[in-house]
C-alpha positions as CSV (number, residue, x, y, z in Angstrom):
1,M,0.0,0.0,0.0
2,A,1.4,3.4,-1.0
3,K,1.5,6.1,1.6
4,K,0.7,9.8,0.7
5,E,3.6,12.0,1.4
6,V,2.6,15.0,3.6
7,R,4.6,18.1,3.4
8,N,4.9,20.4,6.4
9,G,5.1,23.5,4.1
10,F,3.0,26.6,3.6
11,R,0.2,26.2,1.1
12,F,-0.8,29.4,-0.7
13,T,-4.5,29.8,-1.5
14,W,-6.4,32.4,-3.5
15,V,-8.0,33.7,-0.3
16,M,-4.5,34.4,1.1
17,G,-3.6,36.1,-2.2
18,L,-6.7,38.3,-2.0
19,I,-5.8,39.2,1.6
20,L,-2.2,40.0,0.6
21,I,-3.3,42.3,-2.3
22,T,-5.8,44.1,0.0
23,V,-3.1,44.7,2.6
24,I,-0.7,46.0,-0.1
25,L,-3.3,48.4,-1.5
26,L,-4.2,49.6,2.0
27,T,-0.6,50.2,2.8
28,V,-0.1,52.2,-0.4
29,F,-3.2,54.3,0.3
30,V,-2.2,55.0,3.9
31,A,1.4,55.9,2.8
32,Y,0.0,58.4,0.2
33,F,-2.5,59.8,2.6
34,F,0.1,60.6,5.3
35,G,2.6,62.0,2.8
36,L,5.1,59.2,2.7
37,V,4.6,58.9,-1.0
38,K,4.5,62.1,-3.0
39,K,4.1,63.0,-6.6
40,T,7.3,64.4,-8.2
41,C,7.0,67.3,-10.6
42,A,9.5,68.0,-13.4
43,D,8.5,71.6,-14.3
44,D,7.1,74.8,-12.9
45,E,3.7,74.3,-14.5
46,C,3.2,70.9,-12.8
47,F,4.3,72.3,-9.4
48,N,2.2,75.4,-9.6
49,T,-0.9,73.3,-10.5
50,A,-0.2,71.0,-7.5
51,L,0.3,74.1,-5.3
52,A,-3.0,75.6,-6.4
53,D,-4.7,72.3,-5.1
54,C,-2.2,71.9,-2.3
55,S,-1.6,68.3,-3.2
56,M,1.4,66.5,-1.9
57,T,4.3,67.0,-4.3
58,T,8.0,67.4,-4.4
59,Y,9.9,69.5,-7.0
60,T,13.6,70.2,-7.5
61,K,14.2,73.5,-9.2
62,V,17.4,75.0,-10.4
63,Q,17.3,78.8,-9.9
64,N,20.4,81.0,-10.4
65,Y,22.4,77.7,-10.5
66,N,21.2,76.8,-7.0
67,Y,19.2,73.6,-6.3
68,Y,16.0,74.1,-4.4
69,V,13.7,71.3,-3.2
70,F,10.1,72.3,-2.8
71,S,7.8,69.9,-0.9
72,I,4.1,70.4,-0.5
73,D,3.0,68.6,2.6
74,G,-0.8,69.0,2.2
75,K,-3.5,71.2,3.8
76,S,-4.0,72.0,7.5
77,R,-7.1,73.9,8.2
78,K,-7.2,76.7,5.7
79,E,-3.4,76.7,5.0
80,C,-1.2,74.9,2.6
81,K,1.9,73.5,4.3
82,M,5.1,73.6,2.2
83,S,8.8,73.4,2.9
84,I,11.7,74.8,0.8
85,R,15.3,73.6,1.1
86,L,18.3,75.0,-0.6
87,A,20.0,71.6,-1.3
88,K,23.1,72.8,-3.2
89,M,24.6,76.2,-3.9
90,A,25.9,77.2,-7.3
91,A,29.4,76.0,-8.2
92,G,32.0,78.7,-7.4
93,A,29.8,80.3,-4.7
94,P,32.0,81.8,-1.9
95,P,32.5,79.4,1.0
96,D,30.9,81.8,3.5
97,K,27.7,81.9,1.4
98,V,27.7,78.1,1.1
99,A,28.1,77.7,4.8
100,L,25.3,80.3,5.4
101,F,22.7,78.8,2.9
102,E,23.5,75.3,1.8
103,G,21.3,72.6,3.4
104,K,19.1,75.1,5.2
105,D,15.3,74.9,4.9
106,M,12.2,76.8,5.9
107,Q,8.6,75.7,6.6
108,C,5.8,77.7,5.1
109,R,2.1,77.8,6.0
110,I,0.4,79.7,3.2
111,P,-3.2,80.7,3.5
112,M,-5.3,79.1,0.8
113,D,-6.4,82.5,-0.5
114,A,-2.7,83.5,-1.0
115,V,-1.6,80.3,-2.7
116,G,-2.3,81.9,-6.1
117,E,0.6,84.4,-5.6
118,A,3.0,81.7,-4.5
119,G,5.0,79.5,-6.9
120,A,8.3,77.8,-7.5
121,G,9.9,81.0,-8.9
122,K,8.3,83.4,-6.4
123,I,10.0,82.6,-3.1
124,E,10.0,86.3,-2.1
125,S,6.2,86.5,-2.3
126,I,5.7,83.7,0.2
127,L,8.6,84.5,2.6
128,R,6.3,86.3,5.0
129,Y,4.5,82.9,5.6
130,C,7.7,81.0,6.3
131,T,9.9,80.3,9.3
132,G,13.2,78.5,9.7
133,P,17.0,78.6,9.1
134,L,16.8,79.4,5.4
135,K,14.6,82.5,6.0
136,E,17.0,83.6,8.8
137,A,20.0,83.2,6.4
138,M,18.2,85.3,3.8
139,Y,17.5,88.1,6.3
140,E,21.1,87.9,7.5
141,Q,22.3,88.3,3.9
142,I,20.0,91.3,3.4
143,I,21.2,93.0,6.7
144,E,24.8,92.4,5.6
145,K,24.2,94.1,2.2
146,L,22.5,97.0,3.9
147,Y,25.3,97.4,6.3
148,T,27.8,97.4,3.5
149,I,25.9,100.1,1.6
150,V,25.6,102.3,4.7
151,V,29.3,102.0,5.6
152,G,30.2,102.6,2.0
153,N,28.2,105.8,1.9
154,L,29.1,107.0,5.5
155,G,31.4,109.7,4.2
156,E,28.7,111.3,2.1
157,I,26.2,111.0,4.9
158,M,28.7,112.8,7.3
159,V,29.2,115.6,4.8
160,D,25.4,116.0,4.4
161,I,25.0,116.1,8.2
162,E,27.8,118.7,8.6
163,D,26.2,120.9,5.8
164,T,22.8,120.6,7.5
165,L,24.3,121.6,10.9
166,R,26.1,124.6,9.5
167,K,23.0,126.1,8.0
């Protein structure tokens, strides 16, 4: 009499396959919903369209030979959350500027009614809605330039003051 050989292995059934597919689809949906998976844009038009809807997107933009990474993180109340990071400074940039800006980022909370004025090429228009090290570095650069202008024109300013006082 021939005996049946019994295997102690795992037997895959169609019900298990259906459960596995459901778990995978649920995982992908949850990952997208919580921002773990984002759409990637290749141009300004795609990014600006995503920004208008505040849909989760990432976009790498080269502006003035600097590499910026824009990341839309979705809506929160009536605001669109976005982060901007200066990933890489232009080749040949002075080392002090590289140290000041490279790798810095800022988080922005743009009101939905102001999203229309924002965009990948319009960092200055949304700066008032942002906070973080990149914004601080930008302001530090502005103050440094103003200081240089004032010091450079100090002689003329002193002459004007002396003329005014003599009158």
